[in-house]
Structures are given as structure tokens and as C-alpha cells.
N, C-alpha and C positions, 0 to 999 in steps of 0.2 A: 321766394319773391312774395312781398306783401301786396295785397289788393285792397282797394277802398270799396266796401260793399255799397255804400251810398252812391258812389260814382257809377258803379256797374248798373245799379238799379235805374238811375236816371238815364243812362245811355241805352237801356234795353230796347225801348221802342224803335229807335233808329237802327240799332244793331240787328234786331230780328227782321226788320223790313229789308235791310241790305242782305242779310243771310238768305232769306227766301228768294230775293231777286237773283242772287248769284246761283242758287241751287236750281231755279227754274230754267236758267239759261245754260246750265252745265250740260256736258255731253251725256247722252244716255248710256254711254259705255263706261261710266265711272266705276272704278274697281270696287268689288265687294265679294266676300266669300259666300256667294249665292249659287245654288245649283243652276247650271246653264239654262236649262229649260224653264225653270221658275223665273229667272232673270228676264228671259225673253217674254214671258207672260206679262211682266210689268209694263212693257211698251206696247202690248197688244190693246185691242179695243177694251174700254172699261167694262169691268164686270160689276153688276150692281149689288152682289151679295157679300156681306161681311159676316164672318163666323166668329162667335164668341163662346168660349167654354165656361159653363156654369158649374164650377167644381163641386158645389154642395147639392146640386140638383140632378147630376148625372145626365145633363142635357147640353146641347149646343144651340144657342140662339142664332137664327138667320135674320140678318138686318138688311133691309133694302137701303143700299148706300145712297141712292139718289133722293129717297123720300125720308130718310132718317127714322125709320120705324121697324119694329120687329115684325116679321112676316111668318114666323113659324119656329118650332123647336124640333130638334132631332134627339131621340133617346140614344144614349151611348152607355158606356160602362161607368163604374163608380169612380168618382173623383178624377175627372178629366182636368189636367192642369196645363199641359203644353201640347203644341201641335206643330207639324212640320210638313212641307210639301215633299213628295217623292222627287227624285232627280229628274224624272221625265215630265214632271209637272202635271201628270194625269190624275194624281190622287193627293188628298190631304189627309195626313195621318193624325188621328186624335189618340193621345196616350192616356189610358185609363189606369191610374196608379193602383187603386185598391182592388179592382177586378182583374188585374194582371192580363191586360189585353190591349190590342190596338184596333181601332176602327178606321178603315180607309173610306173616305167620302169623296164623291165627285166634287171638285173645287168650284164648279160652275153651278150645279143644282143642289148640292148637299145630299144627294142620294147615296145610301150605303152601298159600297161596292164589295166590301170584303171585311171579314174579321180575322185577326191573327191572335190566337190564344196562346197561353203559357209564355207570355213575355212578362217576366217578374217585375213588378213595381216600376213601371215606366213613368217615373216622375218627369224627367227631362230627357229629350231625345235629340239626335242630330245625325246627319250624314257628313262624312269627311269631304273635303273639297274634291278629291279624286273619285268620290262615290263608291269607294271600295269597302268602307266601314260604316256601320250603323251602331251608334253608341247610346246606351241607356244609363242614366244616372238613377239608381234605385235608392232613393233617399231613406226610406224606412228600413231597408235591409243592409245599409252601410256597405254598398257594393256598386261597382260599375261593371256592366256587362257589355262585351264587345262582340258584335255579330259581323260576319262577312256578308257583304251585299253582292250577290251573284245572280245575274239574270232576273232581277226583281225579287228574289227570294232572300230570306234572312237565315243564316246558319251560325249558330252560337260558336264563337271562337274561344272565349275566355270569360270567366267570372273573377273579378279582381276585388279583393277586400279593400275598402276605402273608408275606413272610419274617420270622422263620423259625420253621417248625413250628407252624402254627395248631392249637390243641389243643381247648379247650372254648369253648362259646359260650352267650350268653343275650341276650334281646331287651329293648329298652325297652318300657314299657307301651303306648306309642302305635304300636308296630311301625315306627317310623322308623329306628331303629338296631339293628344286631346287634353285640354286643361280643364280641371274640374274643381269647383269650390266645395270645401268640406265645411258645412255650415255650423256644426257643433264642435269641431275641433279647431276652428279658427285657422284654417290652412287652405292653400291651393296646391293641388297635386298635378303633376305632369305625367301622363301615361304614354309610354312608347307603344304605338299601335303595332309595330312590327313584332315586338317581343311580348306584347300584352302584359307588361309589368310597369309598376310605378317607378319612373326614372328619378324623381325627386319630389320633395314637398318644401313649401315655404310658408312661414307664418304670415297671417293677415290680422286685421282688426276683428272685432267681435261680429260673428254671424255673417261671413261673406256669402253673397248671393249671386247676382248677375255677374257675368264675365264676358268680355270681348277682347279680341286682339286688334290693335290698331292696324289700319290698312297697310302700313309699311312693315308689318309683321314684327315690330320691335318691342312693343309694350303690351302687357296684360293690363286691362282696366277692370278692377274688381269693385263692385258695389258693396260697401261695408254696412249691412243693414242694421246691425246692432249699435252703430254709431252714426256719423253724419257726413261721411266722405267717400270719395272714390280713391282707392289705392292704386297707384301706378307702379307696375313692376317691370323692370328690365329682365325678361325671362331668361335671356342667354347669360347675363351676368348674375342672375338669381339674387337680385337685390331691389328693394323698394327705392324709387327715385323721387316720388312726390305723393302728397296727399292733397286731393282737391276737395275742399269742403263744399258740399252741395246742399245738404239738408238732412234732418233726422230721418233715419230709415232708408238711406240710399240703397236702392234695391235692384232695378233692372235697367237695361239699355235698349236704345234703338237709334241707329244713325239716321241723319237727314237724307242720306243717299248721295251726298256730294263728296264723300271720301274725307271729310274734315270735321263736320259738326255732329256731336253726339248728344242725344237726349238721355237724361237720367231721371227715373221716377223715384221721388223721395216719399215713401209711403206714409211715414209719420208726419213729416213736415207739410204734406199735402201740396207739394209743388213738383214741377218738372223742370230740371235744370238743363242748361245748354253748356257743353264743354267743347273747347277747341282741341282736337286731337293732335294738331300740329304743335301748338304752343303749350299744351297741357294746362290751360287756364280756364277758369269759370267765366262764362260770358254773361250769365244772368239766369233768372228763374221765372217761371210762369205759374201762377196759382191754379191748382187743379184739386179741389177738395174731394174727399170721399175715399182716400186710400189708393192713389194711383199706382198701378202695377205694370201690366204689360202694355206695349205701345206698338202702333203701326202707323206708317206714313203713306199718304196717297202718292200715286205716280207723279203728279205735278208738283209735289212737295209743298202744297199749300195748306194741307190739313194734317194734324196729328190726332189719331184716335187712341184713347186711353181707357183701359178697364179700371173700374173703381171697385176694389174688393169689398169695401164696407158699405157701399151705397146701392148695390144691385143695379148699377148703371154703367154705361159707356159714355165718356165725355168726348166731344169733338172740339178740338182746339183749332181756331183759325190762326195760323202762324203769322200772317200779316198783322192781325189785330192783337196778337199775343194774349188771347183770352179764350176761355170756354164759351162757345157760341150755342151749343146744344148738348143736352143729355138725353140718353135713350135708355128706357127701362129694359132690363134683361133679368136673368135668374139670380140665384143666390151665389155669392162669392165668385163673380166673374173673374177669369184669370187670363188664359191665352186668347189672342185675337189674330185674325188673318184675313186678308183679301188679296185677290190675284193682281189687281191693278195697283201694285204698290211700288214704292221706290226701292232701289237696291238696299240691302241691309245696312251697309255703312256708307 
């Protein structure tokens, strides 16, 4: 289907306003592959702290969410890239890729609770929806490590060769598969968690990065960072069904939290696009200069926070005004971002 970019651009102000209004009035029970406890935290009283990983500084910036200013930094391991809440919502895991360790922080105060060593190259991490599995994408080791998650502890189950450069991951709704983008072999792999083996691989565009599964569990959405589009894959039929052109360096994803609208960070284009996951159409884009990367959405769905990899900043986007309204200075190469009072992931 062909789209008129000019028409989309002209209709974006009205579109985003309608989009936000719909999201704000939506039920808080909107479906998303979020740990139950963490999802509950999204509807709790607002937490003022935003956590931002400064991957080149080995620190985590703490930002006062209400006052839009950095209030301190936490020293962690080398090259923290991504982070993830534990299923019980009591800890925030910071994955330190080069120092091969996890730091568990209190998600309210930022206080260090615990360190877990000898977790090899935890570039990207995640728990399966049933919380039985903890998966690590070890990008520099060309490997995916699968851990059993039992009574809050991690026990290594398998190390799976996944050449080359496993990057981002997402799970099927039934926790059977974890899907992993292979950034340097231009593929996506499906790993069967029961057998801890690669079930299949499919080709993608150049340098696949971010990946999500649509809320209906039908499609994989893959950010093709080496090009300018989101590749939509029917993973059961194992075929690409659409390419949604968003912008150069299509990289990572974050849902609005209404089960329908998906934000895409275009790191080279310096925009964040909005995609309709029901119709698989581009709805428009918002300028966000500085190398937009990871994204987070406030519980009221009125603000989008974006880390700017090349600018040492975090951008705050007012979704009603469809523009950056604030930037906040942080450390070098800010990557992952998290706050407790957030919207569901999709």
C-alpha cells in the first residue's frame, strides 16, 4: 500500500492529539508482555526517579522526574547498556556487558542491593512472560545464554551459539520462544526455550536491532538499523509481510501502552516514528535530534522520554504537542532508561 508522506506529516498534529486522548482514557489493564508486579507498579503512586544508563561512563544517572534534573549518579560495571525489572518489581537489573556482571538496584531509591558476577557479556536481557527463563544476548561473544529463574536465583541452562552479534530480544506470549536479532549476520533467530536450541532463522535487512512481538502475538517487528524501515515478519509462516519505512537508522521500540501504537527511534534520521500495529502503517514522525535510542513512556501516556546517544542528554517529548519540550544532561552515551510509573510496554 502506498502512502503520501506529505499528507501524513500534515495530519500528524491532529493524529497525535487523538492518539494521546485515546490512550489516556484506555483501561489500565491493556495487554502487554510486562511482568505482573512491574505492570502493577505502573498504576501505583508516581515515583520521581528516572534511571538512565551512561554506557561509556559506567554509571547510572538518577533524574528527578518532577523537576527534570539529574540528582546523582550510581557507579556500576563497565558498559551498562540495558536494564530490566525483576518479576517481583523489587529490583532493577542493570546489565554490565564488559565487566560481565549484573547490578541489582532498588527501583525507588537507586541503592545497590546486590551484584551477580560471572554473567558473560549481558548486552541485552529479559525474563520470559511466565518468569521461568532469564535470557542474555551476549553480543560480543556471538552467543545467547539461557538461565532458569528459580526462587529469585539464576541457574545456567544452556549457552547457544548465535552468530553473529545477538542484539535485542523478545518473547512469544506463551514463553515457548525467544526471538533474537543477529546484528551482523542480518537475521532473526527463534530459540526454543524448552530444548534450548535454535528452531529457525530468517533473513532481515542490514543490521537488525530492536525487536517486539505485536500484542496479538502474530508479527515480529524488527528495526532495521542499517537501513530505514521496520521489517514485519509473520513468524509462524516465517515470511516478511511488510516493510514500514520510518527513517534512517530504525533502531528500537516502545509501545504507547494502549496495545496499538508503537514508537520507533530512528537513530540516524533523528526522529521518533509512530506505527499502528493493527494496520501496520506509519502514522507520522516527531523530530528528536541527538541520536534517539531507548524510550520510556509515562503512566499517563502524555510524555515520551528518549535517550540521546550522541548528545549526552535525555529528551522529554510532550506527545500532545508532538515536540521535545526539555532536555536533561546526563553522562556519555546514554542508552537504557527506566522509571516505575510507566505505561505498559506495548
